[in-house]
C-alpha positions in Angstrom: 0.1 0.0 -0.1 2.9 2.5 0.7 3.9 2.0 -2.9 0.4 3.0 -4.3 -1.5 5.2 -1.7 -0.4 8.3 -3.3 -1.4 7.2 -6.8 -3.8 9.5 -8.6 -5.6 6.4 -10.1 -6.7 5.4 -6.7 -10.2 6.8 -5.9 -11.0 8.0 -2.3 -13.3 5.3 -2.0 -10.9 2.6 -3.1 -8.2 4.2 -0.7 -10.8 3.9 2.2 -11.5 0.4 1.4 -7.9 -0.6 1.3 -7.2 1.2 4.6 -10.2 -0.5 6.2 -9.0 -3.8 5.2 -5.4 -3.1 6.4 -6.7 -1.9 9.9 -9.1 -4.7 10.3 -6.3 -7.2 9.5 -3.9 -5.6 11.8 -6.3 -5.3 14.6 -7.3 -9.0 14.1 -3.6 -10.0 15.0 -4.6 -8.9 18.6 -6.9 -11.7 18.8 -4.1 -14.4 18.1 -0.7 -12.8 18.1 1.4 -16.0 18.0 4.4 -15.6 20.4 7.7 -17.0 19.9 10.6 -17.2 17.4 8.8 -18.9 14.4 7.3 -17.7 11.0 3.8 -17.2 12.1 4.8 -14.5 15.0 7.3 -12.9 12.4 4.7 -12.7 9.7 2.4 -10.9 12.2 5.3 -8.6 13.4 6.2 -7.7 10.0 2.5 -7.0 8.8 1.9 -4.9 12.0 5.0 -2.6 11.3 4.0 -2.1 7.7 0.5 -1.3 8.6 1.7 1.1 11.3 4.3 2.7 8.6 1.7 2.7 5.8 -1.0 4.5 7.8 0.8 6.4 10.6 -2.3 8.7 11.2 -4.5 5.9 12.0 -5.6 5.8 15.7 -4.4 2.2 16.1 -1.1 2.6 14.4 0.9 3.2 17.6 -0.7 0.0 19.1 0.2 -1.9 15.8 3.8 -0.8 16.1 4.1 -1.7 19.8 2.7 -5.1 19.3 5.1 -5.5 16.4 8.0 -4.6 18.4 7.0 -7.1 21.2 6.6 -9.8 18.7 9.9 -9.3 17.1 11.8 -9.4 20.2 11.7 -13.1 20.2 13.3 -13.5 16.8 15.6 -10.4 16.5 19.1 -11.5 16.6 18.0 -15.0 18.2 17.6 -18.5 17.4 14.3 -19.8 15.9 12.5 -22.7 16.9 11.2 -24.0 13.6 11.5 -27.6 13.1 11.0 -28.0 9.4 12.6 -26.9 6.3 9.7 -25.2 4.8 9.5 -22.7 7.7 13.1 -21.6 7.9 12.7 -19.1 4.8 9.4 -17.7 6.0 11.0 -16.7 9.4 14.2 -15.2 8.1 12.7 -13.4 5.1 10.3 -11.8 7.4 12.9 -10.8 9.6 15.1 -9.4 6.5 12.1 -7.4 5.6 11.4 -6.1 9.1 15.0 -5.0 9.1 14.7 -3.3 5.8 11.5 -1.5 6.8 13.1 -0.3 9.9 16.3 0.7 8.0 18.3 -1.1 10.6 21.3 -3.0 9.0 22.7 -3.8 12.5 20.5 -6.9 12.0 23.1 -8.4 9.9 25.9 -8.1 12.6 24.1 -10.7 14.8 26.2 -14.0 14.8 22.8 -16.0 14.7 21.7 -14.2 11.5 25.0 -15.1 9.8 24.8 -18.7 11.2 21.5 -19.2 9.1 23.0 -18.1 5.9 26.1 -20.7 6.4 23.5 -23.2 7.6 21.4 -23.0 4.4 24.7 -22.8 2.4 25.9 -26.1 3.9 22.7 -27.8 3.8 22.4 -28.1 0.0 22.0 -31.7 -1.2 23.4 -33.0 -4.4 20.1 -32.2 -6.1 20.8 -28.4 -5.4 18.4 -28.0 -2.8 18.0 -28.2 0.9 16.6 -31.5 2.0 13.1 -31.5 3.5 12.8 -32.3 7.2 10.0 -32.0 9.5 6.6 -31.3 8.1 8.2 -30.0 4.8 7.7 -30.4 1.3 10.9 -31.0 -0.8 11.5 -28.0 -3.1 8.9 -26.0 -1.4 9.9 -22.3 -0.9 13.0 -22.6 -3.1 12.6 -19.1 -4.3 12.8 -17.7 -0.9 15.9 -19.6 -0.1 17.3 -17.9 -3.4 16.2 -14.4 -2.4 17.5 -14.9 1.3 21.0 -16.2 0.1 21.3 -13.5 -2.6 20.6 -10.8 0.0 23.3 -12.4 2.3 25.7 -12.3 -0.5 25.3 -8.6 -1.2 25.3 -7.9 2.5 28.5 -9.8 3.4 30.0 -9.7 0.0 30.3 -13.6 0.1 30.5 -15.4 -3.0 29.6 -18.8 -1.3 26.1 -17.4 -0.7 25.7 -16.3 -4.1 26.8 -19.8 -5.5 24.3 -21.4 -3.1 21.5 -19.2 -4.5 22.4 -19.7 -8.0 22.8 -23.6 -7.4 19.2 -23.6 -6.0 17.8 -21.5 -8.7 19.5 -23.5 -11.4 18.2 -26.9 -10.1 14.7 -25.6 -9.5 14.1 -23.4 -12.5 11.2 -24.5 -14.7 12.2 -27.2 -17.2 15.5 -28.2 -15.1 15.9 -31.1 -12.6 13.1 -32.0 -10.3 11.6 -28.6 -10.2 7.9 -28.6 -9.0 
């Protein structure tokens, strides 16, 4: 919404409809916030932050930002508790986007953050993907791993992260390997 809210192609009625939907979605999170260092809590934290930033004049914006900051504390620079390959990138990409929305590059200085990029790089199997474990589906979320590793390669200037991202992409792109 931040990218389009000033567009002259939006009518006042459309803007109101979008803002009502955002506000109702953000306020719903208070009914079931999901605590802990895992993907669902981080998705909620990021969504609340973006809602507060998109509509800073909304009466609930301070509340949204406050809960966002509470929810992110379980994950910011800490270990996650995900037990399945499919959820790792959801959790981490939400954190990366959160740090980007804050404009806080200090996030990348946490050893735990760097650990996850190394972990994903070293987990690659001979097929070019991270093996599934937990309640995962093999080859699921591969594009998120590519995005995460490319971002890490840029942030840390590390060729092995770019290599891992390209390896996953080349193994999973349509018409190649076992891509689903």
